[in-house]
C-alpha positions in Angstrom: 0.7 18.3 -7.5 -2.5 19.9 -6.4 -5.5 19.5 -8.6 -6.6 22.4 -10.7 -9.8 23.0 -12.6 -7.9 23.0 -15.9 -6.1 19.7 -15.5 -8.3 16.6 -15.2 -7.1 14.3 -12.4 -7.4 10.5 -13.1 -7.7 7.9 -10.4 -6.0 4.6 -11.0 -6.9 1.4 -9.1 -4.2 -1.2 -9.4 -2.8 -4.4 -8.1 0.7 -6.0 -8.2 2.8 -8.9 -7.1 5.6 -7.2 -5.2 8.0 -10.1 -5.5 9.7 -8.7 -8.6 9.8 -5.1 -7.6 12.2 -3.0 -5.5 9.1 -1.4 -3.8 6.8 1.3 -5.2 9.1 4.3 -5.5 11.2 4.8 -8.6 14.9 4.3 -8.1 17.7 4.6 -10.8 18.6 1.2 -12.2 16.0 -0.7 -10.2 12.6 -2.2 -11.2 9.8 -0.5 -9.2 6.1 -0.2 -9.7 6.2 3.5 -10.1 9.1 3.3 -12.5 7.3 0.8 -14.7 4.1 2.8 -14.8 5.8 6.2 -15.5 8.0 4.6 -18.2 4.8 3.2 -19.8 3.2 6.7 -19.6 6.3 8.2 -21.3 5.7 5.8 -24.2 2.0 6.3 -24.3 2.2 10.1 -24.4 5.4 10.5 -26.4 3.5 12.9 -28.7 1.6 14.7 -26.0 4.2 16.6 -24.1 5.8 15.7 -20.7 4.5 12.4 -19.4 2.6 12.7 -16.1 4.0 11.4 -12.8 2.1 8.9 -10.7 1.2 9.7 -7.1 0.2 6.9 -4.8 -1.7 6.3 -1.6 0.8 3.9 0.0 4.5 3.7 -1.0 4.9 -0.1 -0.4 8.4 -1.4 0.3 10.4 -4.1 -1.4 8.4 -7.3 -1.8 5.1 -6.0 -0.5 2.1 -6.8 -2.7 -1.1 -4.9 -3.4 -4.7 -5.7 -4.4 -6.2 -2.4 -3.5 -3.6 0.3 -4.3 -4.8 3.7 -5.4 -2.9 6.3 -7.4 -3.6 9.4 -9.4 -2.1 11.3 -12.4 -3.0 14.6 -14.1 -3.6 14.8 -17.8 -3.4 17.7 -20.1 -5.6 18.4 -23.2 -3.1 17.0 -25.6 -2.8 13.8 -23.6 -6.5 13.4 -23.4 -6.8 14.0 -27.1 -4.1 11.4 -27.8 -6.2 8.8 -25.9 -9.1 9.4 -28.3 -7.0 9.2 -31.4 -7.8 6.0 -33.3 -5.1 3.3 -33.3 -4.0 1.4 -36.4 -7.0 -0.3 -37.9 -9.4 2.4 -36.6 -10.8 0.3 -33.8 -10.2 -0.3 -30.1 -11.0 1.5 -26.9 -10.6 5.2 -26.5 -10.4 7.6 -23.6 -9.6 6.1 -20.2 -10.4 2.6 -21.4 -7.5 3.1 -23.9 -5.3 4.3 -21.0 -5.9 1.2 -19.0 -5.3 -1.1 -22.0 -2.1 0.6 -23.0 -0.7 0.7 -19.4 -1.4 -3.0 -19.0 0.1 -3.7 -22.4 3.4 -2.0 -21.5 3.8 -1.8 -17.7 1.8 -5.0 -17.2 3.4 -7.0 -20.0 5.1 -9.3 -17.4 1.7 -9.8 -15.6 2.9 -8.7 -12.2 1.2 -5.2 -12.2 -2.3 -4.6 -13.4 -4.3 -1.4 -13.7 -7.8 -2.4 -12.8 -9.6 0.8 -13.8 -9.1 4.5 -14.5 -11.7 7.0 -13.6 -12.0 10.8 -13.5 -11.4 11.8 -9.9 -13.8 14.2 -8.1 -12.5 17.7 -7.2 -10.1 17.7 -4.3 -9.1 14.1 -4.8 -5.5 13.3 -3.9 -4.6 9.6 -3.7 -2.1 10.1 -0.9 -3.2 13.1 1.1 -7.0 12.7 0.9 -6.9 9.1 2.3 -8.5 8.4 5.6 -7.0 5.0 6.1 -4.9 2.2 4.5 -5.6 -1.4 5.2 -3.2 -4.4 5.0 -3.4 -8.1 5.4 -0.6 -10.4 6.5 -0.8 -14.2 6.1 0.9 -16.8 8.2 0.6 -20.5 7.5 1.5 -22.3 10.8 1.3 -26.0 11.6 -2.5 -25.9 11.8 -2.9 -24.5 8.3 -3.2 -26.3 5.0 0.0 -25.4 3.2 -0.3 -24.7 -0.5 3.1 -24.2 -2.3 1.4 -22.0 -4.9 1.0 -19.4 -2.1 4.6 -19.5 -0.9 5.3 -16.1 -2.3 2.3 -14.5 -0.5 2.4 -15.9 3.0 4.9 -16.7 5.7 5.4 -20.4 6.7 5.7 -21.1 10.4 6.7 -24.6 11.6 4.7 -24.8 14.8 1.2 -24.1 15.9 0.5 -20.5 17.0 -1.9 -19.4 19.7 -4.2 -17.1 17.8 -5.9 -15.9 21.1 -2.6 -14.6 22.3 -2.0 -12.9 19.0 -5.4 -11.3 19.1 -4.8 -10.0 22.6 -1.4 -8.5 21.6 -3.0 -6.9 18.5 -5.9 -5.3 20.5 -3.6 -3.9 23.1 -1.8 -1.8 20.4 -4.9 0.0 19.1 -5.3 3.7 19.2 -3.3 6.9 18.8 0.2 6.3 19.9 3.9 6.9 19.2 4.9 3.7 17.3 8.6 4.4 17.3 9.2 0.9 18.7 7.6 -0.6 15.5 9.1 1.8 12.9 12.3 2.1 11.1 13.3 5.7 12.0 13.6 8.4 9.3 15.1 11.8 10.2 12.4 14.4 10.7 9.5 12.0 10.3 6.9 11.4 12.9 6.1 8.0 14.2 2.7 8.9 15.7 -0.1 7.0 14.1 -3.7 6.0 14.8 -4.0 2.2 14.6 -7.7 1.8 13.9 -8.0 -1.9 13.5 -5.8 -4.9 14.2 -7.1 -8.5 14.5 -6.3 -12.1 13.5 -8.6 -14.8 12.1 -8.0 -18.1 10.3 -9.3 -18.5 6.8 -10.9 -21.6 5.3 -7.5 -23.3 5.0 -6.5 -22.4 8.6 -4.1 -19.7 7.5 -3.8 -16.9 10.0 -4.7 -13.6 8.5 -4.0 -10.3 10.2 -6.1 -7.3 9.2 -4.4 -4.0 10.0 -5.7 -0.6 9.4 -4.4 2.9 10.3 -4.6 6.5 9.1 -1.0 5.9 7.7 1.9 3.6 8.4 5.6 4.5 8.9 8.4 2.4 7.4 8.3 -1.3 8.4 5.4 -0.7 10.9 3.0 -3.4 9.8 5.7 -6.1 9.6 6.9 -5.1 13.1 3.4 -5.2 14.5 2.9 -8.7 13.0 6.3 -9.7 14.4 5.3 -8.8 17.9 2.0 -10.8 17.5 4.0 -13.8 16.1 6.2 -13.7 19.2 3.1 -13.6 21.4 1.6 -16.5 19.5 4.8 -18.5 19.9 4.9 -17.8 23.7 8.0 -15.7 23.4 6.2 -12.4 24.3 4.2 -12.3 27.5 0.7 -10.9 27.6 0.7 -7.1 27.7 4.3 -6.9 26.7 3.6 -5.6 23.2 1.9 -2.5 24.6 4.8 -2.0 27.1 7.3 -2.1 24.2 5.2 0.4 22.3 5.1 2.8 25.2 8.8 2.5 25.6 9.1 4.2 22.1 12.4 2.5 21.4 13.5 -0.3 19.1 13.7 -3.7 20.7 15.2 -7.1 20.0 12.3 -9.0 21.7 10.6 -9.6 18.4 11.7 -9.6 14.7 10.2 -7.8 11.7 8.6 -10.4 9.6 9.4 -10.8 5.8 7.6 -8.7 3.3 6.2 -11.5 1.2 3.3 -12.1 3.5 2.1 -8.5 3.4 -0.5 -7.1 1.0 -2.1 -3.6 0.8 -5.8 -4.5 0.3 -7.6 -1.2 0.5 -7.5 2.6 0.9 -10.4 4.6 2.2 -11.5 8.2 1.4 -14.1 10.6 2.7 -17.2 11.6 0.7 -16.4 13.6 -2.4 -17.4 16.9 -0.8 -14.8 16.4 2.0 -11.8 15.3 -0.1 -10.2 18.8 -0.5 -10.4 19.5 3.2 -9.0 16.1 4.2 -6.1 16.6 1.8 -5.3 20.1 3.2 -5.5 18.7 6.8 -3.1 15.9 6.0 -0.6 18.2 4.3 -0.6 20.5 7.3 -0.2 17.7 9.8 2.6 15.7 8.1 5.5 16.5 5.9 5.9 15.0 2.4 8.5 12.5 3.6 6.3 10.7 6.1 2.7 11.1 5.1 1.2 7.9 3.8 4.5 6.0 3.8 4.0 2.3 4.2 5.6 -1.0 4.8 
């Protein structure tokens, strides 16, 4: 839905542990992040007309986590008034503070999805189409890392030591505007052309290898395939320069495997200055269809 001057648009910043969700997008009979949030909104606004839908910057796949996800929803006058209505006892937050508290009390009851803040979005804001970039991290604990069992749901364990220089070389060779069909699960009618803006590897304080990957948008399974190619390079199974050759072939390959989702986290979404939001959203809508714009791992 495009923003109108009569309908306030609300930006939500949220985080979630993807391990208990069947991805972001709502699906009948399955627990998803969008499904939990929209179910909570139905409860919150049961007296305020049709509950709003939630539109997201990055539609994360099954098992993918987020610490910097962004979404938006549009609220009508009756719904805004309901947020200002005193609760039982006559105390407690109102307005958007009340929205955050109620969402976290219902959708966040299990503790694996948290709405961090809700703010009035500037004119032209669209969580999905106005985004300039999405940034992910992928964590691999190899034989050189200090393994912590508490992180087992958020990083991939690898039994041998990996060559991070080879992984960095593979990553840097993939940067730029290209057709990433070799690294994407195909969808009919969807483009696989993307601009990979940043891709690098570094070890954290515990020696865990962390990939930082940023693009204008990602197609399905793209980040995990990119990481899989670098992992093969770090293991010595993929020769120097081979990752770029596979990309240029624009065809799926068995020379590397797509890594598991559990090591992947959406950590941020970037937007232009407020005055450029509407133009960016229109540009993105014109360039990509609804089915492939902003889709993610």
